[in-house]
N, C-alpha and C positions, 0 to 999 in steps of 0.2 A: 527457673524454679529449681531449688536444691533438692537433691535426692537424700533420703534418710540413710544414715550409716548402717553397716551390718549389725552393729550393736543395737541401734534403735529398732531395726526391723526384727531382730531376735526377740526384743521385749514385746513387740506387737504380736509376734507369732506365739510367744509364750502365753498370751492372753486369749488365744484362739479358743472358740467354743464350737462344739459339734452338736448337731441334733442328736438327742438321746435315742439310742437304739433299744426298743422294747423287746423283751424276750417273749417267746411263744407267739409269734406273729400269725395271724389268721388271714386267710384270703377272702377278700370281699367278692361277692358273686359276679360282679361285672368285670373283674380283672381276669380275662379269659385267654388273652394272647400270650404266647411264649416270648419273653423278651430276648433280644440279642443285642450285643454291643454295637454301638453305632457312632453317633455324633460325639464331639468332645464332651467329656463329663458323663456320658451315658455308657455304663457297663451292663453286663447281663444281670447284675444284682443290685445296682445302685445308680443314683443320679446325684452328681455333686454340683452344688451351686455355691457361690461365694458372696462376700460382702465386706465392707468396712463399717465400723461403728465407733462412736465416742464412748468407749467403756470407761475411760478416765478423762479427766480434764474439765474445763469450764462448761462444756456442753453436755457432760454426763448426767447431771441430775434429771431423772425421768427418762431421758433418751436411752440410757444404758439398759433399761428394762426391755426395750423393744425386741432386740435380737433374741435374747433368751426366751421371750414369749413366742416368737416365731418358731424357734427350735422346739419348744414344747408342743406346739401344734403339729409340727412335722413328726415328732416322736409318736404322737397319737396316730397320725396317718400310717407310719411304719408299723405300728402295732395292729393295724387293721388291713394289712396287705400291701401297703405302700402304693406306688404308682405303677400299675401293671406289674406287681410283684417286685418292683425295685424299691429299695429304701432310699429316702432322701438324706443325703449328707450335706449339712449346712455348715460351711466353714466361714466364720467371720473374725476379722482381725481388728485390732484396736488402732484407729488413726488419731485418737485423742481429740477429734474434731478439728484437726489441723490440715488445711488443704495441701501443705507440702508433703504430707505422708501418703495421701491417697493414691497418687500415680504409681509409686513403687509397690504398694499393696495390691493394686488392681493388676499391674503387670505380673506380679507373682501368681495371683489367682488364675489369670488367664493363660500365661505362658508356661508356668511350672505346675500348677495344680490342675490345669486343664478343665476348668469349670464349664458347665453348659451355659450358665448365665450369671450375671451379677444381679442379685436380688436385694431390694429394700436398702440400698446404700444410703447412708445418712448424711444430711446436711447439704445445703445449696452450694456453698463455696467449694467444699471438697468435690462435689459431684461435677461441677463445671470444669474441673481440671481433668476429668477422665472421660467425659462423654465424647470428645472428638476421637480418642483412641478406640473406645468401644464401638462406635459407629463405623469407623474405618475398618476395624477388624471383624465387623458384623457379628458382634457378641450381644445377645439380648441384654438390655439394661432396664430392668423392669421394677416398677412400683417403688421408686425411691422415696425416702423419708424427707420430703420437701414439698412445699406447696407452690414452688416457683412455676409460673406459667411457661417459663422458658423450656421446660421439659415436655411441653406439648407442641412439638415442631416436626411433624412427619416428613416434610420435604427435606429438611436438613439433618434430622436426627431420627431416621426411621427405626432404629433399634431401641430408642429410649421412650419409656412410658411413665407418666406420672401415676400417683396413687391417691394421696389425700386431697381434700378440697383445696383448690389453689387459692393463693393469698388474695388475688383480685376478687374472686367470687366471695371469699370470706369477708373482705372489706365491704363489698356491696350489701351482703346480707346483714352485717352489723349496722351499716349505715342506714339501710331501709328501716330497721327496727328503731334506731335512734330518731330518725326523721318522724316516725309515727308516734313514738311514746315519750320523746323528750324534746319536742319541737320548740318549747318555750324555755328550755334550759340553756345555759351557757356551757359549751362543750370545749374542753381542752384535749390536746392530742399529744401523745409521746410515742416515739417509735425507734426501733433499732435502725442502724445504717445499712443493713443488708437487705436482700430481696424481700424477706418476710415483712420488714417494716415498710419499705418503699412501695411494694406492690399492694400491701394491705391499705396503706394510706391512699393510694391511687383509687382503689375500689371504693373506699369510704367517701372520697370526694365526689365520686360519680353520683352519690345519693344525698349528700348534705350540701347545703349552701355555705359559702364562705362566711356569711353573716353569723352562722351558728357557731363557728370555731373561734374561740377567744385567743388561743395561742397554739402553736405547734412547736414541740420540743424534740429535736433529734437526739441521738445518743449522746448523753452527757452524764456526769456523775448524778446519781439519783437525788442527792440533796439539792442540787441546782435545778433539776427538773421539777421537783416538788415545790420548791420556792417560787419558780416562775409560774407554775400552774395555779398555786394559791393566789399569787399576786394578780393573776388575770381574772380572778373571780369565777373560775370554772366550777360549775356545780356537778358536772359529769366529766370524768377523765377516761379517755380511750387509750389503751396501751397495746401497741403491736410490738411485742418483744417476747423473749424466752422466759422461762420460769425464774431464773436467777435475777434477771432485770426487773421482773414483776415483783418479786419478793423484796428487792432493794427499794423499789418505789413505794411499796406499802409501808415499809419500815420508816422511810424518810417522811412520808406524809403523816404518819402517826406521831413522829417526834415534833412535827410542826402543829400538832393538834388540828390537822386538816383532814376532813373526812368526806370527800366527794363520793358520788356513786362511781365505782370503778367498772369499766367495760374492758375486758381483756380478750385478745385473740386466743383461740383454742390452745395453741402451743404453750402459752404462758399461764394457763388458768387451771391446770389439773390440781384439784384440792390436796391430794396426798403429797404431790411433789412440792407444792407451795408451802404446805404446813411443815414439812420436814426442813425446807430451807429456812423458813422463818424461825423455827425452833433453834437452829444453829446460830443465826445472826442476832437473835434477840435474847437467847438464853432461856427462853420460855419453854414450857413443856408442850409437846405437840397437841395434847388434848385440851390445853388451856388457852392462854392468850394467843399463842401462835395460830391455832385453829380459828379463833374468833376473828382474826384479821382477814380471813378469807371469806367470811360469810357475806352473802349478798353480791358477790362478783357476778356480773353478767357476761356470758360468753356464748360461743356457738358450739354445736356438737354434730359431727357427721357419722358417729357410731352410737349405738345404744348406750345409755348411761350405765355406769358400773353397778349400780344397785337396783336396776330394773328387775322387778319380780315377774313381769309379764313377757320379757324377751327370751325366746328360746335360744337366741345367740348368746346371751349372757349366761344362761344355764349351762350351755355347752362349754363356753370358755372358762367359766368358773370351775367346772368339773376337771378340765384339763389343767388349769392352774393348780388346783389342790393336789393333783396327782404328781405333776412334774416339777413345778416351781413354787412350792408353798411358801418359801421364805420371801418371795417378792410381794409387794402390795398388789392387790387386785384393783388396778386403776386404769385410767384412759390409755396410758402407754402400753400396758399389757394387752388390753383389748385391741389396740392398733396393731401390735405385732402379730397377734393371732389372726386378726381379720385379713391382713396382707398375706399371711401364709395360706389361709383358706383360699383366697382368690388366686394365688399362684398355683395351688394344688388343682383348682378347677381348670386353669389354663393348661396345665401339664396333662391332665386327663383328656382334654379336648385336642391336645396336640397329637395324641395317638400312642400306640404301644411301643413304637420305635422312633421317637421324635428326633428331628434335627433342630438346630437352632432356628431355622426359618419356620419350621412347623410351630414352634412356640410363638413366634412373632405373628404368624398367620392366625393362630387361635385367639390371640388377644385382639387383633384388628378386626376379626369377625364379630366382635362384641361379646361381652361377658355379663351374666346376670348380676344384679346389684349385691346379692348375698348379704354379708353382714352390714353393709353400708345402709344408711337410712334414705339415700337418694340414688337414682340410677348412676351407673358408670358411663363415662363418655366415650369409651373406646370404639373406634371405627376406622376405616381406611383413611379418613381425613382428620381424625382427632385422636390424640394420645392422652387426653385428659382423663383423670380418674373420677372421683366422686364429684357430683355436680350440684350438691345442695346440702343443707343443714337445717337444724332447728336452733332457736335461741333458748338458752337455759340459764339458771342461776344457781350459785353454790348455796346449798343448804346442808348443814351438817358436814359430812365427808364426801358428798357427791354432788353432781350437777343435775338439777331437776328441770325438765323441759318447761318452758313458758309458752311456747308456740308450737304449731305444727311445722312440718318440713317445708321449706321453700327451695326453689331451684333458680339458677340464673346462669348467665355466661360471663365472659370476662371483657365484654365490650362496654363502652360508656352508655349506650342506649338500651341494652338488653334488659328486659324487665325482671324484677324479683317476684316470682309468682308461686302460689301454693302448689305443692306437689300433689296431684290428684290420686296417685297410687298409694300403696302401702308396702311396708317391708315384708318380704316373704319369710316364712319361718325357717329355722335351721333344719336341715335334713335330720331325720331320726338317728341315722348312723353317725352324724357328724362329719361325713365325707361328702364332697360335692357329687351330685348325680351327673351323669353324662350319657 
C-alpha cells in the first residue's frame, strides 16, 4: 500500500477541522472531580480525539457534513462544562475517501497528535486498512461511519466498535417490508461492489425469495443498470449504493422514461443530498424537477427524521445546528454526526473523570443507552454492534416520513425481524448525557 507524500498529507492537514471552543464555559453540576493529565490525549484541560473524513472527493456529498456536525455537538458540550471540565478537541483530516491515505493519517493522529481515540472514522474500505494497527496499538476505534458487520468482531478487534445500523440488518429490514408490501411485484436489484452493497444484498436475500427478483445488477454505468432493470420488467428497484450512484440511477431511469418504485438504502437516500446531486447532473433547480425525482423513494431510518416536530432530539440538534453550523443543511448526515458525538460523550462520561483508553472501551462494552437512536444499541462484552433496528420511511417533500414503527433484527439468516416494543427516550433537558 502506498503512503501519501508529504505534500498530499500537508493538503489533508490544511483541511483539518477542530471542534469549536465556546467562550464563557459553565460547569455542569455533575462535573465535580478535579481532572489531572493521564492517558494519551487526556490533559488537565482537554481530551483530543481524531478521525479521517472524505471532506472532498467522490464520497464527499453528504458525508462531508458528518464531522462538522459532530464538532458542533462537541462545541455545545464544551460550552456546558466539557467532560469533567475538559474540552473536547476533535481533529479530523481529509482522506478524500481514499483507502491509501487513511493509514498515514491515522499514524499521524496516534503517534504524533497523541489522540485518546479514533472517533467516527468514515468509510468501510479506509477503515479496514487501519483497524489492525489500532487494535494492535490498543487505541479505541469507536463508532465508525460504516455499516459493515465486520466491525462487530470483539475476539479479533476488541478496540473497534460499530455505530450505524449494519448493512445486513438493513437489508433484512428492507427485505421484510418488501416481502409484505410488494409480494406480487417484480423486483430488480442494483448494488455497489463494496461491503455496503454486498452485505445489504445478503440481508435482503434472507427475506426475499429468488422468484421475486427479476434481475440483479452489480456496479456498472447507471445507463446500463437502468436499461437492464427496465428490460427485466422490474416494477420495484432496490438500490444498495451511495447518494451519487442513486442520483445517477434516477437520472438514467428518467431518460429511459422508466419509473419503477425505488427502494434505496439509507446511505443513498438522504433527500437533501440527492436533490443537490440531481440539480448538478440535470441542470434543474433543487426546488423543481430535481426534488421531484426524489419523491416516493422508500428507505429505512435509524435516527429521527429531520423534520420531526415531536422529537426532542431533533429540537436539540436543530438548536445546535443553528448556532454552530447554520450554513450546512439540516439533514440525515448532520443528525448522524451529532448523534454519534452524543453517544461518544456519554461513553466518556461513563469512563470516569480521569479515563484511560481501556476505561473508554470498558464503558462501551458495559452497554450504552440508545439515546438518539430509534432502536437499542447492541454494545456488550460479546457484541460491538451499534444500532440494531430501524423504521421504514418514504421521501415526501424534503424529508423522510416514517411508514412503519421500529423493527429490530440481527445479522443471521434466521433471526426474525420483529417490532420493537420499547420507545425512544427523550433527549435530556440539558442536551448533555446524564451519568
